[in-house]
All heavy atoms as TSV, in Angstrom:
chain	resi	resn	atom	element	x	y	z
A	1	MET	N	N	-9.829	-19.136	17.806
A	1	MET	CA	C	-9.098	-19.416	16.592
A	1	MET	C	C	-7.606	-19.219	16.866
A	1	MET	O	O	-7.208	-18.228	17.447
A	1	MET	CB	C	-9.572	-18.477	15.484
A	1	MET	CG	C	-8.929	-18.749	14.200
A	1	MET	SD	S	-9.465	-17.768	12.765
A	1	MET	CE	C	-10.837	-16.836	13.254
A	2	ASP	N	N	-6.790	-20.145	16.422
A	2	ASP	CA	C	-5.353	-20.084	16.651
A	2	ASP	C	C	-4.667	-19.411	15.472
A	2	ASP	O	O	-4.645	-19.941	14.372
A	2	ASP	CB	C	-4.794	-21.491	16.854
A	2	ASP	CG	C	-3.343	-21.472	17.281
A	2	ASP	OD1	O	-2.839	-20.399	17.679
A	2	ASP	OD2	O	-2.701	-22.527	17.211
A	3	LYS	N	N	-4.130	-18.244	15.699
A	3	LYS	CA	C	-3.433	-17.490	14.655
A	3	LYS	C	C	-1.933	-17.413	14.924
A	3	LYS	O	O	-1.211	-16.778	14.182
A	3	LYS	CB	C	-3.989	-16.069	14.577
A	3	LYS	CG	C	-5.396	-15.963	14.078
A	3	LYS	CD	C	-5.384	-15.715	12.612
A	3	LYS	CE	C	-6.787	-15.403	12.129
A	3	LYS	NZ	N	-6.789	-14.940	10.768
A	4	PHE	N	N	-1.459	-18.023	16.000
A	4	PHE	CA	C	-0.055	-17.892	16.361
A	4	PHE	C	C	0.849	-18.654	15.397
A	4	PHE	O	O	0.555	-19.782	15.005
A	4	PHE	CB	C	0.209	-18.410	17.780
A	4	PHE	CG	C	1.654	-18.279	18.175
A	4	PHE	CD1	C	2.147	-17.069	18.612
A	4	PHE	CD2	C	2.521	-19.345	18.065
A	4	PHE	CE1	C	3.486	-16.928	18.942
A	4	PHE	CE2	C	3.863	-19.220	18.388
A	4	PHE	CZ	C	4.342	-18.004	18.835
A	5	ARG	N	N	1.966	-18.015	15.033
A	5	ARG	CA	C	2.980	-18.701	14.234
A	5	ARG	C	C	4.321	-17.991	14.378
A	5	ARG	O	O	4.377	-16.781	14.613
A	5	ARG	CB	C	2.591	-18.801	12.773
A	5	ARG	CG	C	2.604	-17.491	12.054
A	5	ARG	CD	C	2.248	-17.673	10.606
A	5	ARG	NE	N	2.457	-16.400	9.930
A	5	ARG	CZ	C	2.042	-16.123	8.749
A	5	ARG	NH1	N	1.370	-17.009	8.070
A	5	ARG	NH2	N	2.277	-14.970	8.198
A	6	ILE	N	N	5.368	-18.767	14.245
A	6	ILE	CA	C	6.715	-18.212	14.184
A	6	ILE	C	C	7.006	-18.005	12.707
A	6	ILE	O	O	7.026	-18.963	11.930
A	6	ILE	CB	C	7.739	-19.150	14.845
A	6	ILE	CG1	C	7.396	-19.319	16.326
A	6	ILE	CG2	C	9.155	-18.609	14.669
A	6	ILE	CD1	C	8.219	-20.353	17.051
A	7	ASN	N	N	7.191	-16.752	12.309
A	7	ASN	CA	C	7.368	-16.422	10.894
A	7	ASN	C	C	8.759	-16.771	10.385
A	7	ASN	O	O	8.894	-17.360	9.318
A	7	ASN	CB	C	7.095	-14.938	10.657
A	7	ASN	CG	C	5.682	-14.568	11.032
A	7	ASN	OD1	O	4.749	-15.263	10.687
A	7	ASN	ND2	N	5.529	-13.490	11.770
A	8	TRP	N	N	9.773	-16.358	11.129
A	8	TRP	CA	C	11.152	-16.636	10.727
A	8	TRP	C	C	12.094	-16.391	11.894
A	8	TRP	O	O	11.754	-15.712	12.847
A	8	TRP	CB	C	11.578	-15.812	9.512
A	8	TRP	CG	C	11.323	-14.334	9.626
A	8	TRP	CD1	C	10.224	-13.657	9.180
A	8	TRP	CD2	C	12.163	-13.337	10.233
A	8	TRP	NE1	N	10.331	-12.313	9.475
A	8	TRP	CE2	C	11.518	-12.095	10.114
A	8	TRP	CE3	C	13.396	-13.378	10.860
A	8	TRP	CZ2	C	12.062	-10.905	10.596
A	8	TRP	CZ3	C	13.945	-12.190	11.351
A	8	TRP	CH2	C	13.274	-10.970	11.208
A	9	THR	N	N	13.289	-16.963	11.790
A	9	THR	CA	C	14.360	-16.761	12.765
A	9	THR	C	C	15.656	-16.575	12.002
A	9	THR	O	O	15.936	-17.305	11.054
A	9	THR	CB	C	14.495	-17.970	13.716
A	9	THR	OG1	O	13.262	-18.132	14.418
A	9	THR	CG2	C	15.612	-17.777	14.717
A	10	GLU	N	N	16.422	-15.566	12.425
A	10	GLU	CA	C	17.710	-15.266	11.820
A	10	GLU	C	C	18.765	-15.311	12.912
A	10	GLU	O	O	18.560	-14.755	13.986
A	10	GLU	CB	C	17.651	-13.846	11.253
A	10	GLU	CG	C	18.299	-13.649	9.930
A	10	GLU	CD	C	18.079	-12.235	9.445
A	10	GLU	OE1	O	17.071	-11.992	8.779
A	10	GLU	OE2	O	18.931	-11.389	9.746
A	11	LYS	N	N	19.903	-15.944	12.659
A	11	LYS	CA	C	20.950	-16.068	13.671
A	11	LYS	C	C	22.293	-15.607	13.119
A	11	LYS	O	O	22.569	-15.784	11.940
A	11	LYS	CB	C	21.111	-17.522	14.111
A	11	LYS	CG	C	19.907	-18.113	14.771
A	11	LYS	CD	C	20.158	-19.558	15.136
A	11	LYS	CE	C	18.910	-20.198	15.706
A	11	LYS	NZ	N	19.113	-21.587	16.075
A	12	ASN	N	N	23.100	-15.017	14.023
A	12	ASN	CA	C	24.499	-14.771	13.720
A	12	ASN	C	C	25.300	-15.092	14.979
A	12	ASN	O	O	24.756	-15.681	15.911
A	12	ASN	CB	C	24.734	-13.354	13.194
A	12	ASN	CG	C	24.412	-12.276	14.205
A	12	ASN	OD1	O	24.626	-12.447	15.415
A	12	ASN	ND2	N	23.914	-11.151	13.738
A	13	LYS	N	N	26.555	-14.705	15.059
A	13	LYS	CA	C	27.395	-15.092	16.191
A	13	LYS	C	C	26.942	-14.495	17.525
A	13	LYS	O	O	27.168	-15.097	18.568
A	13	LYS	CB	C	28.840	-14.686	15.936
A	13	LYS	CG	C	29.495	-15.497	14.850
A	13	LYS	CD	C	30.919	-15.069	14.653
A	13	LYS	CE	C	31.539	-15.867	13.516
A	13	LYS	NZ	N	32.942	-15.499	13.317
A	14	THR	N	N	26.329	-13.315	17.515
A	14	THR	CA	C	25.997	-12.649	18.781
A	14	THR	C	C	24.516	-12.515	19.074
A	14	THR	O	O	24.143	-12.222	20.204
A	14	THR	CB	C	26.618	-11.232	18.835
A	14	THR	OG1	O	26.111	-10.463	17.729
A	14	THR	CG2	C	28.128	-11.305	18.780
A	15	GLU	N	N	23.664	-12.684	18.076
A	15	GLU	CA	C	22.239	-12.519	18.343
A	15	GLU	C	C	21.368	-13.402	17.460
A	15	GLU	O	O	21.802	-13.915	16.437
A	15	GLU	CB	C	21.808	-11.054	18.237
A	15	GLU	CG	C	21.959	-10.438	16.892
A	15	GLU	CD	C	21.643	-8.952	16.881
A	15	GLU	OE1	O	21.625	-8.307	17.932
A	15	GLU	OE2	O	21.430	-8.435	15.780
A	16	GLU	N	N	20.115	-13.538	17.918
A	16	GLU	CA	C	19.104	-14.300	17.197
A	16	GLU	C	C	17.854	-13.434	17.152
A	16	GLU	O	O	17.414	-12.938	18.191
A	16	GLU	CB	C	18.825	-15.599	17.945
A	16	GLU	CG	C	17.722	-16.429	17.352
A	16	GLU	CD	C	17.495	-17.700	18.147
A	16	GLU	OE1	O	18.424	-18.515	18.248
A	16	GLU	OE2	O	16.392	-17.842	18.700
A	17	ILE	N	N	17.305	-13.238	15.973
A	17	ILE	CA	C	16.088	-12.437	15.817
A	17	ILE	C	C	14.971	-13.373	15.389
A	17	ILE	O	O	15.109	-14.115	14.414
A	17	ILE	CB	C	16.278	-11.309	14.788
A	17	ILE	CG1	C	17.439	-10.415	15.213
A	17	ILE	CG2	C	14.985	-10.501	14.637
A	17	ILE	CD1	C	17.860	-9.420	14.162
A	18	THR	N	N	13.864	-13.343	16.136
A	18	THR	CA	C	12.717	-14.196	15.845
A	18	THR	C	C	11.492	-13.319	15.645
A	18	THR	O	O	11.207	-12.440	16.462
A	18	THR	CB	C	12.475	-15.191	16.994
A	18	THR	OG1	O	13.661	-15.960	17.187
A	18	THR	CG2	C	11.320	-16.121	16.683
A	19	CYS	N	N	10.756	-13.563	14.579
A	19	CYS	CA	C	9.547	-12.812	14.266
A	19	CYS	C	C	8.340	-13.734	14.446
A	19	CYS	O	O	8.295	-14.814	13.863
A	19	CYS	CB	C	9.625	-12.311	12.830
A	19	CYS	SG	S	8.163	-11.422	12.288
A	20	VAL	N	N	7.390	-13.304	15.278
A	20	VAL	CA	C	6.189	-14.099	15.539
A	20	VAL	C	C	4.936	-13.272	15.284
A	20	VAL	O	O	4.955	-12.054	15.391
A	20	VAL	CB	C	6.167	-14.670	16.981
A	20	VAL	CG1	C	7.335	-15.592	17.221
A	20	VAL	CG2	C	6.169	-13.556	18.007
A	21	SER	N	N	3.847	-13.945	14.971
A	21	SER	CA	C	2.556	-13.287	14.762
A	21	SER	C	C	1.478	-14.039	15.520
A	21	SER	O	O	1.572	-15.255	15.704
A	21	SER	CB	C	2.185	-13.272	13.282
A	21	SER	OG	O	3.078	-12.496	12.542
A	22	GLY	N	N	0.462	-13.312	15.936
A	22	GLY	CA	C	-0.663	-13.925	16.623
A	22	GLY	C	C	-1.420	-12.885	17.422
A	22	GLY	O	O	-1.157	-11.691	17.321
A	23	PHE	N	N	-2.371	-13.364	18.216
A	23	PHE	CA	C	-3.093	-12.459	19.096
A	23	PHE	C	C	-2.201	-12.091	20.274
A	23	PHE	O	O	-1.273	-12.845	20.620
A	23	PHE	CB	C	-4.396	-13.106	19.582
A	23	PHE	CG	C	-5.415	-13.271	18.493
A	23	PHE	CD1	C	-5.720	-14.522	17.989
A	23	PHE	CD2	C	-6.061	-12.170	17.959
A	23	PHE	CE1	C	-6.654	-14.679	16.973
A	23	PHE	CE2	C	-6.996	-12.308	16.944
A	23	PHE	CZ	C	-7.299	-13.559	16.448
A	24	ASP	N	N	-2.450	-10.951	20.862
A	24	ASP	CA	C	-1.634	-10.420	21.946
A	24	ASP	C	C	-1.412	-11.453	23.054
A	24	ASP	O	O	-0.288	-11.656	23.509
A	24	ASP	CB	C	-2.293	-9.157	22.509
A	24	ASP	CG	C	-1.308	-8.200	23.133
A	24	ASP	OD1	O	-0.105	-8.302	22.844
A	24	ASP	OD2	O	-1.749	-7.354	23.924
A	25	TYR	N	N	-2.488	-12.138	23.476
A	25	TYR	CA	C	-2.361	-13.099	24.576
A	25	TYR	C	C	-1.486	-14.296	24.172
A	25	TYR	O	O	-0.773	-14.867	24.998
A	25	TYR	CB	C	-3.728	-13.573	25.073
A	25	TYR	CG	C	-4.459	-14.514	24.142
A	25	TYR	CD1	C	-4.312	-15.884	24.247
A	25	TYR	CD2	C	-5.311	-14.019	23.156
A	25	TYR	CE1	C	-4.981	-16.754	23.392
A	25	TYR	CE2	C	-5.977	-14.876	22.296
A	25	TYR	CZ	C	-5.811	-16.237	22.418
A	25	TYR	OH	O	-6.463	-17.078	21.565
A	26	GLN	N	N	-1.513	-14.696	22.895
A	26	GLN	CA	C	-0.694	-15.802	22.429
A	26	GLN	C	C	0.791	-15.429	22.442
A	26	GLN	O	O	1.637	-16.209	22.870
A	26	GLN	CB	C	-1.098	-16.214	21.008
A	26	GLN	CG	C	-2.475	-16.812	20.928
A	26	GLN	CD	C	-2.923	-17.016	19.495
A	26	GLN	OE1	O	-2.772	-16.133	18.657
A	26	GLN	NE2	N	-3.466	-18.197	19.216
A	27	ILE	N	N	1.082	-14.223	22.001
A	27	ILE	CA	C	2.465	-13.760	21.981
A	27	ILE	C	C	2.977	-13.551	23.395
A	27	ILE	O	O	4.128	-13.876	23.705
A	27	ILE	CB	C	2.605	-12.497	21.110
A	27	ILE	CG1	C	2.344	-12.891	19.647
A	27	ILE	CG2	C	3.984	-11.864	21.280
A	27	ILE	CD1	C	2.323	-11.768	18.669
A	28	ASP	N	N	2.127	-13.036	24.291
A	28	ASP	CA	C	2.526	-12.870	25.696
A	28	ASP	C	C	2.917	-14.210	26.312
A	28	ASP	O	O	3.943	-14.327	26.972
A	28	ASP	CB	C	1.401	-12.243	26.521
A	28	ASP	CG	C	1.262	-10.755	26.291
A	28	ASP	OD1	O	2.190	-10.135	25.739
A	28	ASP	OD2	O	0.215	-10.204	26.674
A	29	THR	N	N	2.112	-15.227	26.094
A	29	THR	CA	C	2.391	-16.562	26.639
A	29	THR	C	C	3.679	-17.122	26.048
A	29	THR	O	O	4.538	-17.621	26.772
A	29	THR	CB	C	1.214	-17.520	26.347
A	29	THR	OG1	O	0.029	-16.986	26.938
A	29	THR	CG2	C	1.478	-18.903	26.905
A	30	TRP	N	N	3.833	-17.036	24.740
A	30	TRP	CA	C	5.026	-17.542	24.079
A	30	TRP	C	C	6.265	-16.788	24.543
A	30	TRP	O	O	7.292	-17.397	24.839
A	30	TRP	CB	C	4.877	-17.430	22.561
A	30	TRP	CG	C	6.082	-17.899	21.817
A	30	TRP	CD1	C	6.354	-19.178	21.442
A	30	TRP	CD2	C	7.188	-17.108	21.373
A	30	TRP	NE1	N	7.562	-19.223	20.785
A	30	TRP	CE2	C	8.093	-17.965	20.732
A	30	TRP	CE3	C	7.496	-15.757	21.450
A	30	TRP	CZ2	C	9.284	-17.510	20.169
A	30	TRP	CZ3	C	8.680	-15.309	20.900
A	30	TRP	CH2	C	9.557	-16.180	20.271
A	31	SER	N	N	6.186	-15.461	24.638
A	31	SER	CA	C	7.365	-14.666	24.988
A	31	SER	C	C	7.828	-14.914	26.421
A	31	SER	O	O	9.027	-14.912	26.693
A	31	SER	CB	C	7.123	-13.171	24.751
A	31	SER	OG	O	6.172	-12.661	25.652
A	32	LYS	N	N	6.902	-15.155	27.344
A	32	LYS	CA	C	7.297	-15.448	28.731
A	32	LYS	C	C	8.143	-16.710	28.787
A	32	LYS	O	O	9.167	-16.761	29.470
A	32	LYS	CB	C	6.069	-15.586	29.625
A	32	LYS	CG	C	5.408	-14.271	29.930
A	32	LYS	CD	C	4.142	-14.446	30.735
A	32	LYS	CE	C	3.433	-13.112	30.868
A	32	LYS	NZ	N	2.123	-13.243	31.496
A	33	GLU	N	N	7.736	-17.743	28.061
A	33	GLU	CA	C	8.500	-18.993	28.029
A	33	GLU	C	C	9.829	-18.792	27.292
A	33	GLU	O	O	10.871	-19.255	27.730
A	33	GLU	CB	C	7.685	-20.091	27.357
A	33	GLU	CG	C	8.372	-21.427	27.402
A	33	GLU	CD	C	7.496	-22.530	26.842
A	33	GLU	OE1	O	6.268	-22.482	26.991
A	33	GLU	OE2	O	8.082	-23.452	26.245
A	34	TYR	N	N	9.792	-18.079	26.180
A	34	TYR	CA	C	10.993	-17.814	25.385
A	34	TYR	C	C	12.028	-17.045	26.201
A	34	TYR	O	O	13.197	-17.399	26.229
A	34	TYR	CB	C	10.589	-17.032	24.135
A	34	TYR	CG	C	11.710	-16.706	23.187
A	34	TYR	CD1	C	12.285	-17.695	22.400
A	34	TYR	CD2	C	12.172	-15.400	23.045
A	34	TYR	CE1	C	13.300	-17.396	21.504
A	34	TYR	CE2	C	13.189	-15.092	22.159
A	34	TYR	CZ	C	13.751	-16.093	21.388
A	34	TYR	OH	O	14.756	-15.793	20.503
A	35	ILE	N	N	11.588	-16.015	26.912
A	35	ILE	CA	C	12.495	-15.194	27.713
A	35	ILE	C	C	13.039	-15.982	28.894
A	35	ILE	O	O	14.234	-15.941	29.174
A	35	ILE	CB	C	11.805	-13.893	28.168
A	35	ILE	CG1	C	11.574	-12.989	26.947
A	35	ILE	CG2	C	12.624	-13.181	29.241
A	35	ILE	CD1	C	10.667	-11.809	27.192
A	36	SER	N	N	12.191	-16.727	29.584
A	36	SER	CA	C	12.681	-17.486	30.742
A	36	SER	C	C	13.674	-18.566	30.324
A	36	SER	O	O	14.656	-18.810	31.008
A	36	SER	CB	C	11.530	-18.090	31.544
A	36	SER	OG	O	10.952	-19.182	30.876
A	37	ASN	N	N	13.467	-19.199	29.192
A	37	ASN	CA	C	14.420	-20.194	28.689
A	37	ASN	C	C	15.722	-19.538	28.230
A	37	ASN	O	O	16.786	-20.126	28.351
A	37	ASN	CB	C	13.826	-21.000	27.543
A	37	ASN	CG	C	12.756	-21.956	28.001
A	37	ASN	OD1	O	12.700	-22.324	29.160
A	37	ASN	ND2	N	11.887	-22.339	27.087
A	38	SER	N	N	15.643	-18.338	27.711
A	38	SER	CA	C	16.830	-17.633	27.225
A	38	SER	C	C	17.712	-17.155	28.358
A	38	SER	O	O	18.929	-17.141	28.243
A	38	SER	CB	C	16.417	-16.438	26.363
A	38	SER	OG	O	15.722	-16.891	25.235
A	39	GLU	N	N	17.123	-16.730	29.461
A	39	GLU	CA	C	17.903	-16.215	30.583
A	39	GLU	C	C	18.814	-17.295	31.153
A	39	GLU	O	O	19.908	-16.996	31.617
A	39	GLU	CB	C	16.985	-15.660	31.666
A	39	GLU	CG	C	16.321	-14.378	31.242
A	39	GLU	CD	C	15.331	-13.853	32.260
A	39	GLU	OE1	O	14.907	-14.602	33.147
A	39	GLU	OE2	O	14.989	-12.675	32.141
A	40	LYS	N	N	18.394	-18.532	31.084
A	40	LYS	CA	C	19.208	-19.641	31.573
A	40	LYS	C	C	20.495	-19.766	30.758
A	40	LYS	O	O	21.492	-20.263	31.242
A	40	LYS	CB	C	18.428	-20.950	31.501
A	40	LYS	CG	C	17.250	-21.012	32.427
A	40	LYS	CD	C	16.488	-22.305	32.212
A	40	LYS	CE	C	15.199	-22.284	32.984
A	40	LYS	NZ	N	14.359	-23.430	32.671
A	41	ASN	N	N	20.451	-19.326	29.524
A	41	ASN	CA	C	21.600	-19.458	28.629
A	41	ASN	C	C	22.403	-18.164	28.504
A	41	ASN	O	O	23.114	-17.979	27.524
A	41	ASN	CB	C	21.120	-19.884	27.241
A	41	ASN	CG	C	20.465	-21.238	27.251
A	41	ASN	OD1	O	20.914	-22.128	27.963
A	41	ASN	ND2	N	19.407	-21.401	26.497
A	42	ASN	N	N	22.258	-17.255	29.468
A	42	ASN	CA	C	23.009	-15.988	29.480
A	42	ASN	C	C	22.715	-15.081	28.287
A	42	ASN	O	O	23.615	-14.570	27.639
A	42	ASN	CB	C	24.506	-16.246	29.590
A	42	ASN	CG	C	24.873	-16.929	30.880
A	42	ASN	OD1	O	24.313	-16.614	31.927
A	42	ASN	ND2	N	25.792	-17.858	30.808
A	43	TYR	N	N	21.443	-14.905	28.002
A	43	TYR	CA	C	21.018	-14.018	26.930
A	43	TYR	C	C	20.124	-12.912	27.478
A	43	TYR	O	O	19.473	-13.069	28.498
A	43	TYR	CB	C	20.212	-14.776	25.863
A	43	TYR	CG	C	21.047	-15.664	24.996
A	43	TYR	CD1	C	21.246	-16.994	25.322
A	43	TYR	CD2	C	21.637	-15.168	23.842
A	43	TYR	CE1	C	22.011	-17.827	24.515
A	43	TYR	CE2	C	22.407	-15.999	23.030
A	43	TYR	CZ	C	22.587	-17.309	23.373
A	43	TYR	OH	O	23.339	-18.131	22.586
A	44	ILE	N	N	20.084	-11.806	26.747
A	44	ILE	CA	C	19.154	-10.715	27.015
A	44	ILE	C	C	18.167	-10.707	25.851
A	44	ILE	O	O	18.577	-10.786	24.687
A	44	ILE	CB	C	19.889	-9.364	27.074
A	44	ILE	CG1	C	20.891	-9.350	28.223
A	44	ILE	CG2	C	18.903	-8.215	27.201
A	44	ILE	CD1	C	21.818	-8.157	28.211
A	45	VAL	N	N	16.874	-10.604	26.151
A	45	VAL	CA	C	15.863	-10.589	25.097
A	45	VAL	C	C	15.149	-9.237	25.122
A	45	VAL	O	O	14.687	-8.784	26.158
A	45	VAL	CB	C	14.833	-11.732	25.281
A	45	VAL	CG1	C	13.782	-11.664	24.184
A	45	VAL	CG2	C	15.519	-13.080	25.274
A	46	LYS	N	N	15.084	-8.590	23.941
A	46	LYS	CA	C	14.389	-7.310	23.786
A	46	LYS	C	C	13.380	-7.424	22.654
A	46	LYS	O	O	13.547	-8.239	21.751
A	46	LYS	CB	C	15.380	-6.192	23.449
A	46	LYS	CG	C	16.435	-5.936	24.496
A	46	LYS	CD	C	17.257	-4.718	24.162
A	46	LYS	CE	C	18.167	-5.002	22.989
A	46	LYS	NZ	N	19.089	-3.904	22.673
A	47	ILE	N	N	12.361	-6.580	22.719
A	47	ILE	CA	C	11.396	-6.498	21.619
A	47	ILE	C	C	11.924	-5.487	20.620
A	47	ILE	O	O	12.275	-4.369	20.978
A	47	ILE	CB	C	10.000	-6.099	22.122
A	47	ILE	CG1	C	9.426	-7.223	22.980
A	47	ILE	CG2	C	9.073	-5.788	20.955
A	47	ILE	CD1	C	8.083	-6.915	23.575
A	48	GLY	N	N	12.005	-5.901	19.358
A	48	GLY	CA	C	12.520	-5.027	18.314
A	48	GLY	C	C	11.445	-4.162	17.686
A	48	GLY	O	O	11.574	-2.956	17.597
A	49	SER	N	N	10.357	-4.754	17.261
A	49	SER	CA	C	9.254	-4.003	16.661
A	49	SER	C	C	7.943	-4.714	16.938
A	49	SER	O	O	7.915	-5.906	17.213
A	49	SER	CB	C	9.452	-3.841	15.153
A	49	SER	OG	O	9.428	-5.092	14.523
A	50	LYS	N	N	6.869	-3.951	16.858
A	50	LYS	CA	C	5.534	-4.480	17.118
A	50	LYS	C	C	4.586	-3.853	16.093
A	50	LYS	O	O	4.423	-2.635	16.071
A	50	LYS	CB	C	5.123	-4.113	18.541
A	50	LYS	CG	C	4.027	-4.919	19.129
A	50	LYS	CD	C	3.828	-4.531	20.595
A	50	LYS	CE	C	3.183	-5.627	21.352
A	50	LYS	NZ	N	3.009	-5.288	22.767
A	51	ILE	N	N	3.988	-4.683	15.248
A	51	ILE	CA	C	3.124	-4.182	14.177
A	51	ILE	C	C	1.708	-4.734	14.356
A	51	ILE	O	O	1.509	-5.950	14.296
A	51	ILE	CB	C	3.667	-4.598	12.798
A	51	ILE	CG1	C	5.100	-4.093	12.623
A	51	ILE	CG2	C	2.765	-4.098	11.682
A	51	ILE	CD1	C	5.820	-4.695	11.447
A	52	PRO	N	N	0.713	-3.852	14.571
A	52	PRO	CA	C	-0.679	-4.311	14.687
A	52	PRO	C	C	-1.294	-4.545	13.296
A	52	PRO	O	O	-0.920	-3.892	12.324
A	52	PRO	CB	C	-1.372	-3.147	15.392
A	52	PRO	CG	C	-0.555	-1.948	15.045
A	52	PRO	CD	C	0.853	-2.431	14.833
A	53	HIS	N	N	-2.233	-5.496	13.223
A	53	HIS	CA	C	-2.931	-5.809	11.975
A	53	HIS	C	C	-4.441	-5.609	12.158
A	53	HIS	O	O	-4.952	-5.660	13.275
A	53	HIS	CB	C	-2.645	-7.254	11.546
A	53	HIS	CG	C	-1.190	-7.519	11.354
A	53	HIS	ND1	N	-0.471	-7.064	10.274
A	53	HIS	CD2	C	-0.298	-8.189	12.132
A	53	HIS	CE1	C	0.788	-7.445	10.393
A	53	HIS	NE2	N	0.916	-8.127	11.512
A	54	LYS	N	N	-5.149	-5.430	11.065
A	54	LYS	CA	C	-6.592	-5.153	11.090
A	54	LYS	C	C	-7.416	-6.279	11.706
A	54	LYS	O	O	-8.484	-6.042	12.241
A	54	LYS	CB	C	-7.103	-4.869	9.674
A	54	LYS	CG	C	-6.593	-3.579	9.109
A	54	LYS	CD	C	-7.116	-3.355	7.709
A	54	LYS	CE	C	-6.536	-2.079	7.133
A	54	LYS	NZ	N	-6.979	-1.838	5.767
A	55	ASP	N	N	-6.910	-7.521	11.627
A	55	ASP	CA	C	-7.674	-8.651	12.160
A	55	ASP	C	C	-7.493	-8.852	13.667
A	55	ASP	O	O	-7.968	-9.825	14.232
A	55	ASP	CB	C	-7.333	-9.937	11.405
A	55	ASP	CG	C	-5.901	-10.403	11.614
A	55	ASP	OD1	O	-5.115	-9.689	12.264
A	55	ASP	OD2	O	-5.568	-11.491	11.116
A	56	GLY	N	N	-6.776	-7.929	14.314
A	56	GLY	CA	C	-6.581	-8.015	15.757
A	56	GLY	C	C	-5.300	-8.717	16.170
A	56	GLY	O	O	-4.981	-8.803	17.346
A	57	THR	N	N	-4.560	-9.238	15.188
A	57	THR	CA	C	-3.291	-9.888	15.501
A	57	THR	C	C	-2.169	-8.847	15.451
A	57	THR	O	O	-2.362	-7.728	14.964
A	57	THR	CB	C	-2.975	-11.025	14.514
A	57	THR	OG1	O	-2.883	-10.486	13.194
A	57	THR	CG2	C	-4.031	-12.107	14.571
A	58	ILE	N	N	-1.007	-9.245	15.947
A	58	ILE	CA	C	0.172	-8.390	15.874
A	58	ILE	C	C	1.363	-9.235	15.429
A	58	ILE	O	O	1.360	-10.456	15.561
A	58	ILE	CB	C	0.489	-7.699	17.220
A	58	ILE	CG1	C	0.660	-8.722	18.342
A	58	ILE	CG2	C	-0.540	-6.666	17.573
A	58	ILE	CD1	C	1.114	-8.119	19.660
A	59	THR	N	N	2.355	-8.568	14.876
A	59	THR	CA	C	3.618	-9.199	14.522
A	59	THR	C	C	4.697	-8.541	15.372
A	59	THR	O	O	4.772	-7.313	15.434
A	59	THR	CB	C	3.939	-9.030	13.026
A	59	THR	OG1	O	2.908	-9.674	12.270
A	59	THR	CG2	C	5.280	-9.633	12.654
A	60	VAL	N	N	5.503	-9.360	16.039
A	60	VAL	CA	C	6.521	-8.851	16.954
A	60	VAL	C	C	7.854	-9.517	16.645
A	60	VAL	O	O	7.897	-10.718	16.380
A	60	VAL	CB	C	6.139	-9.144	18.429
A	60	VAL	CG1	C	7.165	-8.583	19.391
A	60	VAL	CG2	C	4.765	-8.597	18.756
A	61	THR	N	N	8.927	-8.723	16.678
A	61	THR	CA	C	10.258	-9.302	16.559
A	61	THR	C	C	10.928	-9.274	17.925
A	61	THR	O	O	10.819	-8.297	18.666
A	61	THR	CB	C	11.151	-8.560	15.539
A	61	THR	OG1	O	11.220	-7.191	15.882
A	61	THR	CG2	C	10.627	-8.711	14.141
A	62	PHE	N	N	11.585	-10.363	18.260
A	62	PHE	CA	C	12.321	-10.499	19.514
A	62	PHE	C	C	13.801	-10.640	19.173
A	62	PHE	O	O	14.159	-11.442	18.306
A	62	PHE	CB	C	11.858	-11.736	20.290
A	62	PHE	CG	C	10.478	-11.593	20.843
A	62	PHE	CD1	C	9.380	-11.943	20.083
A	62	PHE	CD2	C	10.276	-11.097	22.122
A	62	PHE	CE1	C	8.096	-11.805	20.586
A	62	PHE	CE2	C	9.002	-10.965	22.631
A	62	PHE	CZ	C	7.910	-11.316	21.868
A	63	ILE	N	N	14.634	-9.868	19.854
A	63	ILE	CA	C	16.066	-9.914	19.638
A	63	ILE	C	C	16.713	-10.523	20.869
A	63	ILE	O	O	16.612	-9.974	21.966
A	63	ILE	CB	C	16.639	-8.501	19.385
A	63	ILE	CG1	C	15.931	-7.869	18.197
A	63	ILE	CG2	C	18.155	-8.564	19.178
A	63	ILE	CD1	C	16.156	-6.386	18.063
A	64	LYS	N	N	17.338	-11.670	20.687
A	64	LYS	CA	C	18.017	-12.371	21.775
A	64	LYS	C	C	19.521	-12.200	21.560
A	64	LYS	O	O	20.062	-12.638	20.545
A	64	LYS	CB	C	17.644	-13.852	21.783
A	64	LYS	CG	C	18.279	-14.643	22.902
A	64	LYS	CD	C	17.670	-16.022	23.073
A	64	LYS	CE	C	18.028	-16.970	21.980
A	64	LYS	NZ	N	17.627	-18.361	22.271
A	65	LYS	N	N	20.174	-11.522	22.517
A	65	LYS	CA	C	21.589	-11.194	22.375
A	65	LYS	C	C	22.381	-11.787	23.535
A	65	LYS	O	O	21.925	-11.770	24.677
A	65	LYS	CB	C	21.751	-9.686	22.351
A	65	LYS	CG	C	23.100	-9.212	21.939
A	65	LYS	CD	C	23.097	-7.726	21.692
A	65	LYS	CE	C	24.466	-7.328	21.171
A	65	LYS	NZ	N	24.486	-5.991	20.654
A	66	LYS	N	N	23.581	-12.290	23.245
A	66	LYS	CA	C	24.457	-12.831	24.281
A	66	LYS	C	C	24.876	-11.736	25.244
A	66	LYS	O	O	25.188	-10.619	24.832
A	66	LYS	CB	C	25.707	-13.463	23.670
A	66	LYS	CG	C	25.473	-14.762	23.000
A	66	LYS	CD	C	26.789	-15.348	22.520
A	66	LYS	CE	C	26.550	-16.686	21.853
A	66	LYS	NZ	N	27.807	-17.298	21.409
A	67	LYS	N	N	24.880	-12.076	26.537
A	67	LYS	CA	C	25.385	-11.143	27.533
A	67	LYS	C	C	26.899	-11.101	27.445
A	67	LYS	O	O	27.530	-12.088	27.124
A	67	LYS	CB	C	24.979	-11.585	28.961
A	67	LYS	CG	C	23.510	-11.492	29.212
A	67	LYS	CD	C	23.217	-11.927	30.628
A	67	LYS	CE	C	21.733	-11.874	30.915
A	67	LYS	NZ	N	21.409	-12.328	32.262
A	68	ASN	N	N	27.463	-9.948	27.761
A	68	ASN	CA	C	28.939	-9.820	27.745
A	68	ASN	C	C	29.573	-10.463	28.931
A	68	ASN	O	O	29.145	-10.639	29.952
A	68	ASN	CB	C	29.335	-8.347	27.678
A	68	ASN	CG	C	28.922	-7.745	26.342
A	68	ASN	OD1	O	28.805	-8.442	25.346
A	68	ASN	ND2	N	28.701	-6.465	26.330
C-alpha cells in the first residue's frame, strides 16, 4: 500500500522546509534522491523532526539550507 505523500513545503531566502509522510522505506528512498539533488545546488539537508504513527508510517521534516 502506498502511503507516501509530501504534506507541505515552506520556503524563505535561506532555507526550505519539507514535511513528508509514509513508511520508513518510502521516506528513505525519497530522502536519498532529495539529498543528492540538493547537494548539487550547494545546500545542506538536515532532518528536523520525526514523528511515528500507529499505522506504521512516520512524518519527517527535512530542512534544506544554503551553504555559506
